[in-house]
N, CA, C, O and the ligand as a Tripos MOL2 file, in Angstrom:
@<TRIPOS>MOLECULE
protein
  301   299    76     0     0
PROTEIN
NO_CHARGES

@<TRIPOS>ATOM
      1 N         -22.2390  -12.8330  -38.8700 N.3       1 MET1
      2 CA        -22.2140  -12.1410  -37.5490 C.3       1 MET1
      3 C         -20.7820  -12.3060  -36.9550 C.2       1 MET1
      4 O         -20.3460  -13.4190  -36.6600 O.2       1 MET1
      5 N         -20.0790  -11.1780  -36.7940 N.am      2 PRO2
      6 CA        -18.6810  -11.2240  -36.2950 C.3       2 PRO2
      7 C         -18.6450  -11.6780  -34.8340 C.2       2 PRO2
      8 O         -19.5620  -11.4150  -34.0560 O.2       2 PRO2
      9 N         -17.6130  -12.3300  -34.5090 N.am      3 TYR3
     10 CA        -17.4360  -12.8130  -33.0960 C.3       3 TYR3
     11 C         -16.9140  -11.6370  -32.2700 C.2       3 TYR3
     12 O         -15.9090  -11.0310  -32.6420 O.2       3 TYR3
     13 N         -17.5750  -11.3020  -31.1560 N.am      4 ASP4
     14 CA        -17.2120  -10.2190  -30.2780 C.3       4 ASP4
     15 C         -16.4940  -10.7450  -29.0370 C.2       4 ASP4
     16 O         -17.1660  -11.2760  -28.1530 O.2       4 ASP4
     17 N         -15.1590  -10.6300  -28.9150 N.am      5 PRO5
     18 CA        -14.4860  -11.2040  -27.7790 C.3       5 PRO5
     19 C         -14.9070  -10.6230  -26.4580 C.2       5 PRO5
     20 O         -14.7450  -11.2630  -25.4190 O.2       5 PRO5
     21 N         -15.4840   -9.3400  -26.4760 N.am      6 HIS6
     22 CA        -15.8150   -8.7030  -25.2420 C.3       6 HIS6
     23 C         -17.3030   -8.8930  -24.8650 C.2       6 HIS6
     24 O         -17.8040   -8.3610  -23.8750 O.2       6 HIS6
     25 N         -17.9570   -9.6700  -25.7050 N.am      7 GLY7
     26 CA        -19.4230   -9.8130  -25.4810 C.3       7 GLY7
     27 C         -19.7550  -10.3040  -24.0840 C.2       7 GLY7
     28 O         -20.7950   -9.9420  -23.5340 O.2       7 GLY7
     29 N         -18.9160  -11.0980  -23.5210 N.am      8 LEU8
     30 CA        -19.2680  -11.7220  -22.2170 C.3       8 LEU8
     31 C         -19.0010  -10.7590  -21.0510 C.2       8 LEU8
     32 O         -19.4200  -11.0190  -19.9230 O.2       8 LEU8
     33 N         -18.3130   -9.6630  -21.3200 N.am      9 ASP9
     34 CA        -17.9920   -8.7420  -20.2360 C.3       9 ASP9
     35 C         -19.0160   -7.6300  -20.0740 C.2       9 ASP9
     36 O         -18.8490   -6.7220  -19.2590 O.2       9 ASP9
     37 N         -20.0940   -7.7200  -20.8780 N.am     10 ASP10
     38 CA        -21.0120   -6.6130  -20.9180 C.3      10 ASP10
     39 C         -21.7710   -6.3410  -19.5710 C.2      10 ASP10
     40 O         -22.2460   -5.2340  -19.3160 O.2      10 ASP10
     41 N         -21.8490   -7.3450  -18.7800 N.am     11 ASP11
     42 CA        -22.7750   -7.2690  -17.6720 C.3      11 ASP11
     43 C         -22.0920   -6.7810  -16.3470 C.2      11 ASP11
     44 O         -22.6030   -7.0440  -15.2580 O.2      11 ASP11
     45 N         -20.9820   -6.0970  -16.4540 N.am     12 ASP12
     46 CA        -20.2790   -5.5580  -15.2890 C.3      12 ASP12
     47 C         -21.1270   -4.6700  -14.4040 C.2      12 ASP12
     48 O         -21.0240   -4.6950  -13.1770 O.2      12 ASP12
     49 N         -21.9880   -3.8650  -15.0750 N.am     13 ASP13
     50 CA        -22.7350   -2.8910  -14.3210 C.3      13 ASP13
     51 C         -24.1220   -3.4120  -13.8010 C.2      13 ASP13
     52 O         -24.9050   -2.6670  -13.2120 O.2      13 ASP13
     53 N         -24.3630   -4.6560  -14.0380 N.am     14 ARG14
     54 CA        -25.6890   -5.1200  -13.7470 C.3      14 ARG14
     55 C         -25.7790   -5.9390  -12.4520 C.2      14 ARG14
     56 O         -26.7120   -6.7190  -12.2620 O.2      14 ARG14
     57 N         -24.7950   -5.7460  -11.5700 N.am     15 GLY15
     58 CA        -24.7780   -6.5150  -10.3320 C.3      15 GLY15
     59 C         -26.0170   -6.3490   -9.5410 C.2      15 GLY15
     60 O         -26.4660   -7.2880   -8.8850 O.2      15 GLY15
     61 N         -26.5990   -5.1580   -9.5790 N.am     16 ALA16
     62 CA        -27.7970   -4.8790   -8.7470 C.3      16 ALA16
     63 C         -29.1150   -5.1720   -9.4670 C.2      16 ALA16
     64 O         -30.1860   -4.8530   -8.9490 O.2      16 ALA16
     65 N         -29.0500   -5.7310  -10.5690 N.am     17 LYS17
     66 CA        -30.2730   -5.8840  -11.3610 C.3      17 LYS17
     67 C         -31.2500   -6.8030  -10.5800 C.2      17 LYS17
     68 O         -30.8660   -7.7610   -9.9110 O.2      17 LYS17
     69 N         -32.4930   -6.4450  -10.7180 N.am     18 GLY18
     70 CA        -33.4860   -7.2470   -9.9880 C.3      18 GLY18
     71 C         -33.7980   -6.6520   -8.5840 C.2      18 GLY18
     72 O         -34.8890   -6.8520   -8.0520 O.2      18 GLY18
     73 N         -32.8580   -5.9490   -8.0210 N.am     19 ASP19
     74 CA        -33.1150   -5.3570   -6.7100 C.3      19 ASP19
     75 C         -34.0470   -4.1850   -6.8280 C.2      19 ASP19
     76 O         -34.8440   -3.9440   -5.9210 O.2      19 ASP19
     77 N         -33.9760   -3.4300   -7.9370 N.am     20 GLY20
     78 CA        -34.9870   -2.4080   -8.2190 C.3      20 GLY20
     79 C         -34.9060   -1.1780   -7.3690 C.2      20 GLY20
     80 O         -34.5580   -0.0960   -7.8430 O.2      20 GLY20
     81 N         -35.2310   -1.3470   -6.0980 N.am     21 ASP21
     82 CA        -35.4360   -0.1300   -5.2160 C.3      21 ASP21
     83 C         -34.1780    0.5070   -4.7300 C.2      21 ASP21
     84 O         -34.2400    1.5900   -4.1490 O.2      21 ASP21
     85 N         -33.0350   -0.0990   -4.9300 N.am     22 GLY22
     86 CA        -31.8060    0.4560   -4.3740 C.3      22 GLY22
     87 C         -31.8470    0.6050   -2.8480 C.2      22 GLY22
     88 O         -32.1360   -0.3440   -2.1200 O.2      22 GLY22
     89 N         -31.5480    1.8310   -2.3880 N.am     23 GLN23
     90 CA        -31.4300    1.9860   -0.9200 C.3      23 GLN23
     91 C         -32.7670    1.9530   -0.2710 C.2      23 GLN23
     92 O         -32.8550    1.8080    0.9480 O.2      23 GLN23
     93 N         -33.8300    2.0850   -1.0460 N.am     24 GLN24
     94 CA        -35.1470    2.0590   -0.4530 C.3      24 GLN24
     95 C         -35.7430    0.6420   -0.3520 C.2      24 GLN24
     96 O         -36.8970    0.4380    0.0250 O.2      24 GLN24
     97 N         -34.8750   -0.3260   -0.7160 N.am     25 ARG25
     98 CA        -35.3350   -1.7190   -0.7020 C.3      25 ARG25
     99 C         -35.7090   -2.1120    0.7570 C.2      25 ARG25
    100 O         -35.0830   -1.6950    1.7310 O.2      25 ARG25
    101 N         -36.7540   -2.9270    0.8280 N.am     26 ARG26
    102 CA        -37.1460   -3.4820    2.1360 C.3      26 ARG26
    103 C         -36.8540   -4.9630    2.1840 C.2      26 ARG26
    104 O         -36.8880   -5.6520    1.1640 O.2      26 ARG26
    105 N         -36.5700   -5.4410    3.3690 N.am     27 PHE27
    106 CA        -36.2080   -6.8420    3.4950 C.3      27 PHE27
    107 C         -37.1300   -7.5770    4.4400 C.2      27 PHE27
    108 O         -37.5600   -7.0130    5.4460 O.2      27 PHE27
    109 N         -37.4400   -8.8190    4.1390 N.am     28 SER28
    110 CA        -38.3720   -9.5960    4.9440 C.3      28 SER28
    111 C         -37.6360  -10.6460    5.7940 C.2      28 SER28
    112 O         -38.2630  -11.3980    6.5400 O.2      28 SER28
    113 N         -36.3050  -10.6880    5.6740 N.am     29 ASP29
    114 CA        -35.5830  -11.6080    6.5160 C.3      29 ASP29
    115 C         -34.0870  -11.1800    6.4540 C.2      29 ASP29
    116 O         -33.6530  -10.4240    5.5850 O.2      29 ASP29
    117 N         -33.3540  -11.7130    7.4250 N.am     30 PHE30
    118 CA        -31.9000  -11.5010    7.3790 C.3      30 PHE30
    119 C         -31.2100  -12.7320    8.0220 C.2      30 PHE30
    120 O         -31.8110  -13.4670    8.8050 O.2      30 PHE30
    121 N         -29.9320  -12.9180    7.6570 N.am     31 ASP31
    122 CA        -29.0990  -13.8880    8.2480 C.3      31 ASP31
    123 C         -28.2130  -13.1870    9.3260 C.2      31 ASP31
    124 O         -27.4700  -12.2540    9.0210 O.2      31 ASP31
    125 N         -28.3170  -13.6590   10.5660 N.am     32 CYS32
    126 CA        -27.5630  -13.0640   11.6040 C.3      32 CYS32
    127 C         -26.0680  -13.2100   11.3800 C.2      32 CYS32
    128 O         -25.5820  -14.3210   11.1720 O.2      32 CYS32
    129 N         -25.3110  -12.0750   11.4210 N.am     33 PRO33
    130 CA        -23.8350  -12.1220   11.2370 C.3      33 PRO33
    131 C         -23.1680  -12.8620   12.3790 C.2      33 PRO33
    132 O         -22.0890  -13.4280   12.2020 O.2      33 PRO33
    133 N         -23.7880  -12.8680   13.5390 N.am     34 ASP34
    134 CA        -23.1290  -13.5450   14.6880 C.3      34 ASP34
    135 C         -23.3270  -15.0070   14.7220 C.2      34 ASP34
    136 O         -22.3610  -15.7560   14.8690 O.2      34 ASP34
    137 N         -24.5720  -15.4660   14.5910 N.am     35 CYS35
    138 CA        -24.8320  -16.8920   14.7820 C.3      35 CYS35
    139 C         -25.3060  -17.5520   13.5160 C.2      35 CYS35
    140 O         -25.5140  -18.7650   13.5050 O.2      35 CYS35
    141 N         -25.4920  -16.7730   12.4040 N.am     36 ALA36
    142 CA        -25.8370  -17.3390   11.1330 C.3      36 ALA36
    143 C         -27.2690  -17.8230   11.0390 C.2      36 ALA36
    144 O         -27.6530  -18.4290   10.0390 O.2      36 ALA36
    145 N         -28.0710  -17.5650   12.0710 N.am     37 ALA37
    146 CA        -29.4800  -17.9710   12.0210 C.3      37 ALA37
    147 C         -30.2370  -17.0680   11.0040 C.2      37 ALA37
    148 O         -29.9680  -15.8770   10.8500 O.2      37 ALA37
    149 N         -31.1930  -17.7270   10.3330 N.am     38 ASN38
    150 CA        -32.0550  -16.9040    9.4770 C.3      38 ASN38
    151 C         -33.2680  -16.4460   10.2440 C.2      38 ASN38
    152 O         -33.9730  -17.2510   10.8530 O.2      38 ASN38
    153 N         -33.5250  -15.0800   10.2130 N.am     39 ASN39
    154 CA        -34.5730  -14.4820   10.9290 C.3      39 ASN39
    155 C         -35.6340  -13.8950    9.9850 C.2      39 ASN39
    156 O         -35.3850  -12.8740    9.3440 O.2      39 ASN39
    157 N         -36.7840  -14.5130    9.8960 N.am     40 PRO40
    158 CA        -37.8820  -13.9010    9.0720 C.3      40 PRO40
    159 C         -38.4060  -12.6710    9.7650 C.2      40 PRO40
    160 O         -38.5400  -12.6410   10.9890 O.2      40 PRO40
    161 N         -38.6990  -11.6660    8.9890 N.am     41 TYR41
    162 CA        -39.1960  -10.4220    9.5810 C.3      41 TYR41
    163 C         -40.5080  -10.0310    8.9040 C.2      41 TYR41
    164 O         -40.4850   -9.4290    7.8300 O.2      41 TYR41
    165 N         -41.5910  -10.3430    9.4780 N.am     42 ASP42
    166 CA        -42.8800  -10.1200    8.8670 C.3      42 ASP42
    167 C         -43.1200   -8.5900    8.5510 C.2      42 ASP42
    168 O         -43.7300   -8.2440    7.5390 O.2      42 ASP42
    169 N         -42.6340   -7.7360    9.4210 N.am     43 ASP43
    170 CA        -42.9310   -6.2910    9.3300 C.3      43 ASP43
    171 C         -42.0750   -5.6490    8.2590 C.2      43 ASP43
    172 O         -42.3260   -4.5000    7.8930 O.2      43 ASP43
    173 N         -41.0530   -6.3590    7.7310 N.am     44 LYS44
    174 CA        -40.1470   -5.7520    6.7210 C.3      44 LYS44
    175 C         -39.3250   -4.7030    7.4370 C.2      44 LYS44
    176 O         -39.7860   -4.0220    8.3530 O.2      44 LYS44
    177 N         -38.0750   -4.6030    6.9740 N.am     45 PHE45
    178 CA        -37.1790   -3.5630    7.5380 C.3      45 PHE45
    179 C         -36.3320   -2.9910    6.3690 C.2      45 PHE45
    180 O         -36.2620   -3.5860    5.2940 O.2      45 PHE45
    181 N         -35.7050   -1.8460    6.6030 N.am     46 GLY46
    182 CA        -34.9390   -1.2130    5.5500 C.3      46 GLY46
    183 C         -33.8680   -0.3970    6.1790 C.2      46 GLY46
    184 O         -33.5480   -0.6000    7.3500 O.2      46 GLY46
    185 N         -33.2770    0.5540    5.4230 N.am     47 ASP47
    186 CA        -32.1030    1.2640    5.8010 C.3      47 ASP47
    187 C         -32.4270    2.0840    7.1160 C.2      47 ASP47
    188 O         -33.4250    2.8020    7.1780 O.2      47 ASP47
    189 N         -31.5710    1.9490    8.1220 N.am     48 GLY48
    190 CA        -31.7210    2.7070    9.3650 C.3      48 GLY48
    191 C         -32.5140    1.9650   10.3780 C.2      48 GLY48
    192 O         -32.5030    2.3680   11.5410 O.2      48 GLY48
    193 N         -33.2130    0.8990   10.0320 N.am     49 ASP49
    194 CA        -34.0290    0.1350   11.0090 C.3      49 ASP49
    195 C         -33.1150   -0.7430   11.9210 C.2      49 ASP49
    196 O         -31.9980   -1.1070   11.5520 O.2      49 ASP49
    197 N         -33.6210   -1.0420   13.0630 N.am     50 GLU50
    198 CA        -32.9200   -1.9350   13.9740 C.3      50 GLU50
    199 C         -33.6320   -3.2720   14.0040 C.2      50 GLU50
    200 O         -34.8570   -3.3330   14.1130 O.2      50 GLU50
    201 N         -32.8790   -4.3130   13.9100 N.am     51 VAL51
    202 CA        -33.4800   -5.6850   13.9380 C.3      51 VAL51
    203 C         -32.6990   -6.5000   14.9650 C.2      51 VAL51
    204 O         -31.5020   -6.3050   15.1800 O.2      51 VAL51
    205 N         -33.4280   -7.4170   15.5870 N.am     52 ARG52
    206 CA        -32.8560   -8.2630   16.6510 C.3      52 ARG52
    207 C         -32.9030   -9.6950   16.1910 C.2      52 ARG52
    208 O         -33.9110  -10.1680   15.6680 O.2      52 ARG52
    209 N         -31.7690  -10.3940   16.4000 N.am     53 CYS53
    210 CA        -31.7190  -11.8050   16.1440 C.3      53 CYS53
    211 C         -32.5660  -12.5440   17.1590 C.2      53 CYS53
    212 O         -32.3550  -12.3670   18.3590 O.2      53 CYS53
    213 N         -33.5060  -13.3580   16.7370 N.am     54 TYR54
    214 CA        -34.3080  -14.0810   17.7030 C.3      54 TYR54
    215 C         -33.5500  -15.1700   18.3690 C.2      54 TYR54
    216 O         -33.9910  -15.6620   19.4080 O.2      54 TYR54
    217 N         -32.4550  -15.5720   17.8450 N.am     55 TYR55
    218 CA        -31.6840  -16.7440   18.3270 C.3      55 TYR55
    219 C         -30.6680  -16.3350   19.4420 C.2      55 TYR55
    220 O         -30.6600  -16.8690   20.5520 O.2      55 TYR55
    221 N         -29.8270  -15.3600   19.0620 N.am     56 CYS56
    222 CA        -28.7960  -15.0060   20.0270 C.3      56 CYS56
    223 C         -29.0630  -13.6620   20.7280 C.2      56 CYS56
    224 O         -28.3610  -13.2880   21.6680 O.2      56 CYS56
    225 N         -30.1230  -12.9240   20.2340 N.am     57 GLY57
    226 CA        -30.4930  -11.7290   20.9600 C.3      57 GLY57
    227 C         -29.7120  -10.4870   20.6280 C.2      57 GLY57
    228 O         -29.9480   -9.4490   21.2470 O.2      57 GLY57
    229 N         -28.7710  -10.5340   19.6630 N.am     58 GLN58
    230 CA        -27.9830   -9.4520   19.2500 C.3      58 GLN58
    231 C         -28.8240   -8.4540   18.4190 C.2      58 GLN58
    232 O         -29.6210   -8.8610   17.5740 O.2      58 GLN58
    233 N         -28.6350   -7.1620   18.6710 N.am     59 LEU59
    234 CA        -29.2960   -6.1030   18.0040 C.3      59 LEU59
    235 C         -28.4200   -5.5370   16.9070 C.2      59 LEU59
    236 O         -27.2410   -5.2700   17.1420 O.2      59 LEU59
    237 N         -28.9800   -5.3390   15.6720 N.am     60 PHE60
    238 CA        -28.2330   -4.8110   14.5820 C.3      60 PHE60
    239 C         -28.9790   -3.5940   13.9770 C.2      60 PHE60
    240 O         -30.2050   -3.4980   14.0400 O.2      60 PHE60
    241 N         -28.2200   -2.7100   13.4160 N.am     61 ARG61
    242 CA        -28.8170   -1.6610   12.5870 C.3      61 ARG61
    243 C         -28.5750   -1.9490   11.1520 C.2      61 ARG61
    244 O         -27.4360   -2.1840   10.7490 O.2      61 ARG61
    245 N         -29.6630   -1.9390   10.3230 N.am     62 ALA62
    246 CA        -29.5630   -2.2500    8.9410 C.3      62 ALA62
    247 C         -29.0360   -1.0050    8.1560 C.2      62 ALA62
    248 O         -29.4590    0.1310    8.3700 O.2      62 ALA62
    249 N         -28.1270   -1.2940    7.2750 N.am     63 GLN63
    250 CA        -27.6080   -0.2770    6.3240 C.3      63 GLN63
    251 C         -27.7640   -0.8250    4.9740 C.2      63 GLN63
    252 O         -27.2540   -1.9050    4.6750 O.2      63 GLN63
    253 N         -28.4730   -0.0980    4.1120 N.am     64 VAL64
    254 CA        -28.6970   -0.6120    2.7420 C.3      64 VAL64
    255 C         -27.9580    0.3480    1.7920 C.2      64 VAL64
    256 O         -28.1370    1.5650    1.8260 O.2      64 VAL64
    257 N         -27.1050   -0.2770    0.9340 N.am     65 SER65
    258 CA        -26.2940    0.5530    0.0050 C.3      65 SER65
    259 C         -27.1750    1.0320   -1.1340 C.2      65 SER65
    260 O         -28.3220    0.6110   -1.2810 O.2      65 SER65
    261 N         -26.5880    1.9560   -1.9640 N.am     66 ASP66
    262 CA        -27.3190    2.4570   -3.1200 C.3      66 ASP66
    263 C         -27.7470    1.3370   -4.0920 C.2      66 ASP66
    264 O         -28.7200    1.4750   -4.8340 O.2      66 ASP66
    265 N         -27.0050    0.2480   -4.0640 N.am     67 GLY67
    266 CA        -27.3290   -0.8650   -4.9340 C.3      67 GLY67
    267 C         -28.3330   -1.8400   -4.3190 C.2      67 GLY67
    268 O         -28.6380   -2.8750   -4.9120 O.2      67 GLY67
    269 N         -28.8500   -1.5090   -3.1200 N.am     68 GLY68
    270 CA        -29.8620   -2.3420   -2.5040 C.3      68 GLY68
    271 C         -29.2080   -3.5290   -1.7210 C.2      68 GLY68
    272 O         -29.8750   -4.5200   -1.4260 O.2      68 GLY68
    273 N         -27.9760   -3.4120   -1.4150 N.am     69 LYS69
    274 CA        -27.3740   -4.5290   -0.6870 C.3      69 LYS69
    275 C         -27.4290   -4.2870    0.8730 C.2      69 LYS69
    276 O         -27.1210   -3.2010    1.3640 O.2      69 LYS69
    277 N         -27.8190   -5.3090    1.5730 N.am     70 LEU70
    278 CA        -27.9930   -5.1540    3.0060 C.3      70 LEU70
    279 C         -26.7400   -5.4020    3.7960 C.2      70 LEU70
    280 O         -26.0460   -6.3910    3.5630 O.2      70 LEU70
    281 N         -26.4270   -4.5060    4.7480 N.am     71 ARG71
    282 CA        -25.3620   -4.7720    5.7320 C.3      71 ARG71
    283 C         -25.9300   -4.5540    7.1140 C.2      71 ARG71
    284 O         -26.7910   -3.7050    7.3460 O.2      71 ARG71
    285 N         -25.4010   -5.3700    8.0340 N.am     72 LEU72
    286 CA        -25.9510   -5.2830    9.4610 C.3      72 LEU72
    287 C         -24.7240   -4.9140   10.3590 C.2      72 LEU72
    288 O         -23.6680   -5.5450   10.3210 O.2      72 LEU72
    289 N         -24.9550   -3.8330   11.1730 N.am     73 LYS73
    290 CA        -23.9520   -3.4570   12.1220 C.3      73 LYS73
    291 C         -24.4390   -3.6640   13.4880 C.2      73 LYS73
    292 O         -25.5760   -3.3020   13.7950 O.2      73 LYS73
    293 N         -23.6030   -4.2560   14.3770 N.am     74 GLU74
    294 CA        -24.0110   -4.4480   15.7650 C.3      74 GLU74
    295 C         -24.2490   -3.0820   16.4030 C.2      74 GLU74
    296 O         -23.5020   -2.1270   16.1900 O.2      74 GLU74
    297 N         -25.3250   -3.0270   17.1950 N.am     75 VAL75
    298 CA        -25.6520   -1.8310   17.9770 C.3      75 VAL75
    299 C         -25.1450   -1.9300   19.3850 C.2      75 VAL75
    300 O         -25.3360   -1.0070   20.1760 O.2      75 VAL75
    301 ZN        -27.9130  -14.3350   16.0630 Zn       76 ZN76
@<TRIPOS>BOND
     1     1     2 1
     2     2     3 1
     3     3     4 2
     4     3     5 am
     5     5     6 1
     6     6     7 1
     7     7     8 2
     8     7     9 am
     9     9    10 1
    10    10    11 1
    11    11    12 2
    12    11    13 am
    13    13    14 1
    14    14    15 1
    15    15    16 2
    16    15    17 am
    17    17    18 1
    18    18    19 1
    19    19    20 2
    20    19    21 am
    21    21    22 1
    22    22    23 1
    23    23    24 2
    24    23    25 am
    25    25    26 1
    26    26    27 1
    27    27    28 2
    28    27    29 am
    29    29    30 1
    30    30    31 1
    31    31    32 2
    32    31    33 am
    33    33    34 1
    34    34    35 1
    35    35    36 2
    36    35    37 am
    37    37    38 1
    38    38    39 1
    39    39    40 2
    40    39    41 am
    41    41    42 1
    42    42    43 1
    43    43    44 2
    44    43    45 am
    45    45    46 1
    46    46    47 1
    47    47    48 2
    48    47    49 am
    49    49    50 1
    50    50    51 1
    51    51    52 2
    52    51    53 am
    53    53    54 1
    54    54    55 1
    55    55    56 2
    56    55    57 am
    57    57    58 1
    58    58    59 1
    59    59    60 2
    60    59    61 am
    61    61    62 1
    62    62    63 1
    63    63    64 2
    64    63    65 am
    65    65    66 1
    66    66    67 1
    67    67    68 2
    68    67    69 am
    69    69    70 1
    70    70    71 1
    71    71    72 2
    72    71    73 am
    73    73    74 1
    74    74    75 1
    75    75    76 2
    76    75    77 am
    77    77    78 1
    78    78    79 1
    79    79    80 2
    80    79    81 am
    81    81    82 1
    82    82    83 1
    83    83    84 2
    84    83    85 am
    85    85    86 1
    86    86    87 1
    87    87    88 2
    88    87    89 am
    89    89    90 1
    90    90    91 1
    91    91    92 2
    92    91    93 am
    93    93    94 1
    94    94    95 1
    95    95    96 2
    96    95    97 am
    97    97    98 1
    98    98    99 1
    99    99   100 2
   100    99   101 am
   101   101   102 1
   102   102   103 1
   103   103   104 2
   104   103   105 am
   105   105   106 1
   106   106   107 1
   107   107   108 2
   108   107   109 am
   109   109   110 1
   110   110   111 1
   111   111   112 2
   112   111   113 am
   113   113   114 1
   114   114   115 1
   115   115   116 2
   116   115   117 am
   117   117   118 1
   118   118   119 1
   119   119   120 2
   120   119   121 am
   121   121   122 1
   122   122   123 1
   123   123   124 2
   124   123   125 am
   125   125   126 1
   126   126   127 1
   127   127   128 2
   128   127   129 am
   129   129   130 1
   130   130   131 1
   131   131   132 2
   132   131   133 am
   133   133   134 1
   134   134   135 1
   135   135   136 2
   136   135   137 am
   137   137   138 1
   138   138   139 1
   139   139   140 2
   140   139   141 am
   141   141   142 1
   142   142   143 1
   143   143   144 2
   144   143   145 am
   145   145   146 1
   146   146   147 1
   147   147   148 2
   148   147   149 am
   149   149   150 1
   150   150   151 1
   151   151   152 2
   152   151   153 am
   153   153   154 1
   154   154   155 1
   155   155   156 2
   156   155   157 am
   157   157   158 1
   158   158   159 1
   159   159   160 2
   160   159   161 am
   161   161   162 1
   162   162   163 1
   163   163   164 2
   164   163   165 am
   165   165   166 1
   166   166   167 1
   167   167   168 2
   168   167   169 am
   169   169   170 1
   170   170   171 1
   171   171   172 2
   172   171   173 am
   173   173   174 1
   174   174   175 1
   175   175   176 2
   176   175   177 am
   177   177   178 1
   178   178   179 1
   179   179   180 2
   180   179   181 am
   181   181   182 1
   182   182   183 1
   183   183   184 2
   184   183   185 am
   185   185   186 1
   186   186   187 1
   187   187   188 2
   188   187   189 am
   189   189   190 1
   190   190   191 1
   191   191   192 2
   192   191   193 am
   193   193   194 1
   194   194   195 1
   195   195   196 2
   196   195   197 am
   197   197   198 1
   198   198   199 1
   199   199   200 2
   200   199   201 am
   201   201   202 1
   202   202   203 1
   203   203   204 2
   204   203   205 am
   205   205   206 1
   206   206   207 1
   207   207   208 2
   208   207   209 am
   209   209   210 1
   210   210   211 1
   211   211   212 2
   212   211   213 am
   213   213   214 1
   214   214   215 1
   215   215   216 2
   216   215   217 am
   217   217   218 1
   218   218   219 1
   219   219   220 2
   220   219   221 am
   221   221   222 1
   222   222   223 1
   223   223   224 2
   224   223   225 am
   225   225   226 1
   226   226   227 1
   227   227   228 2
   228   227   229 am
   229   229   230 1
   230   230   231 1
   231   231   232 2
   232   231   233 am
   233   233   234 1
   234   234   235 1
   235   235   236 2
   236   235   237 am
   237   237   238 1
   238   238   239 1
   239   239   240 2
   240   239   241 am
   241   241   242 1
   242   242   243 1
   243   243   244 2
   244   243   245 am
   245   245   246 1
   246   246   247 1
   247   247   248 2
   248   247   249 am
   249   249   250 1
   250   250   251 1
   251   251   252 2
   252   251   253 am
   253   253   254 1
   254   254   255 1
   255   255   256 2
   256   255   257 am
   257   257   258 1
   258   258   259 1
   259   259   260 2
   260   259   261 am
   261   261   262 1
   262   262   263 1
   263   263   264 2
   264   263   265 am
   265   265   266 1
   266   266   267 1
   267   267   268 2
   268   267   269 am
   269   269   270 1
   270   270   271 1
   271   271   272 2
   272   271   273 am
   273   273   274 1
   274   274   275 1
   275   275   276 2
   276   275   277 am
   277   277   278 1
   278   278   279 1
   279   279   280 2
   280   279   281 am
   281   281   282 1
   282   282   283 1
   283   283   284 2
   284   283   285 am
   285   285   286 1
   286   286   287 1
   287   287   288 2
   288   287   289 am
   289   289   290 1
   290   290   291 1
   291   291   292 2
   292   291   293 am
   293   293   294 1
   294   294   295 1
   295   295   296 2
   296   295   297 am
   297   297   298 1
   298   298   299 1
   299   299   300 2
@<TRIPOS>SUBSTRUCTURE
     1 MET1         2 RESIDUE 1 A MET
     2 PRO2         6 RESIDUE 1 A PRO
     3 TYR3        10 RESIDUE 1 A TYR
     4 ASP4        14 RESIDUE 1 A ASP
     5 PRO5        18 RESIDUE 1 A PRO
     6 HIS6        22 RESIDUE 1 A HIS
     7 GLY7        26 RESIDUE 1 A GLY
     8 LEU8        30 RESIDUE 1 A LEU
     9 ASP9        34 RESIDUE 1 A ASP
    10 ASP10       38 RESIDUE 1 A ASP
    11 ASP11       42 RESIDUE 1 A ASP
    12 ASP12       46 RESIDUE 1 A ASP
    13 ASP13       50 RESIDUE 1 A ASP
    14 ARG14       54 RESIDUE 1 A ARG
    15 GLY15       58 RESIDUE 1 A GLY
    16 ALA16       62 RESIDUE 1 A ALA
    17 LYS17       66 RESIDUE 1 A LYS
    18 GLY18       70 RESIDUE 1 A GLY
    19 ASP19       74 RESIDUE 1 A ASP
    20 GLY20       78 RESIDUE 1 A GLY
    21 ASP21       82 RESIDUE 1 A ASP
    22 GLY22       86 RESIDUE 1 A GLY
    23 GLN23       90 RESIDUE 1 A GLN
    24 GLN24       94 RESIDUE 1 A GLN
    25 ARG25       98 RESIDUE 1 A ARG
    26 ARG26      102 RESIDUE 1 A ARG
    27 PHE27      106 RESIDUE 1 A PHE
    28 SER28      110 RESIDUE 1 A SER
    29 ASP29      114 RESIDUE 1 A ASP
    30 PHE30      118 RESIDUE 1 A PHE
    31 ASP31      122 RESIDUE 1 A ASP
    32 CYS32      126 RESIDUE 1 A CYS
    33 PRO33      130 RESIDUE 1 A PRO
    34 ASP34      134 RESIDUE 1 A ASP
    35 CYS35      138 RESIDUE 1 A CYS
    36 ALA36      142 RESIDUE 1 A ALA
    37 ALA37      146 RESIDUE 1 A ALA
    38 ASN38      150 RESIDUE 1 A ASN
    39 ASN39      154 RESIDUE 1 A ASN
    40 PRO40      158 RESIDUE 1 A PRO
    41 TYR41      162 RESIDUE 1 A TYR
    42 ASP42      166 RESIDUE 1 A ASP
    43 ASP43      170 RESIDUE 1 A ASP
    44 LYS44      174 RESIDUE 1 A LYS
    45 PHE45      178 RESIDUE 1 A PHE
    46 GLY46      182 RESIDUE 1 A GLY
    47 ASP47      186 RESIDUE 1 A ASP
    48 GLY48      190 RESIDUE 1 A GLY
    49 ASP49      194 RESIDUE 1 A ASP
    50 GLU50      198 RESIDUE 1 A GLU
    51 VAL51      202 RESIDUE 1 A VAL
    52 ARG52      206 RESIDUE 1 A ARG
    53 CYS53      210 RESIDUE 1 A CYS
    54 TYR54      214 RESIDUE 1 A TYR
    55 TYR55      218 RESIDUE 1 A TYR
    56 CYS56      222 RESIDUE 1 A CYS
    57 GLY57      226 RESIDUE 1 A GLY
    58 GLN58      230 RESIDUE 1 A GLN
    59 LEU59      234 RESIDUE 1 A LEU
    60 PHE60      238 RESIDUE 1 A PHE
    61 ARG61      242 RESIDUE 1 A ARG
    62 ALA62      246 RESIDUE 1 A ALA
    63 GLN63      250 RESIDUE 1 A GLN
    64 VAL64      254 RESIDUE 1 A VAL
    65 SER65      258 RESIDUE 1 A SER
    66 ASP66      262 RESIDUE 1 A ASP
    67 GLY67      266 RESIDUE 1 A GLY
    68 GLY68      270 RESIDUE 1 A GLY
    69 LYS69      274 RESIDUE 1 A LYS
    70 LEU70      278 RESIDUE 1 A LEU
    71 ARG71      282 RESIDUE 1 A ARG
    72 LEU72      286 RESIDUE 1 A LEU
    73 LYS73      290 RESIDUE 1 A LYS
    74 GLU74      294 RESIDUE 1 A GLU
    75 VAL75      298 RESIDUE 1 A VAL
    76 ZN76       301 GROUP 0 **** ****
């Protein structure tokens, strides 16, 4: 079996693996960008939803990328 020096670089495209749903992904919690508190969200939220930090009261709008990655923007 020949040694393949590029074998370890194969997984460049797999950053989103396991996320599955991409932009349709739903989240059950988030870490507040302002105060770093973890906020569990029983109702689940996704792209375009607004979520409020229970600790500092800041409101954020969720933006989910095609790869299923969550970003929060202050409203
Ligand atoms: Zn907060």
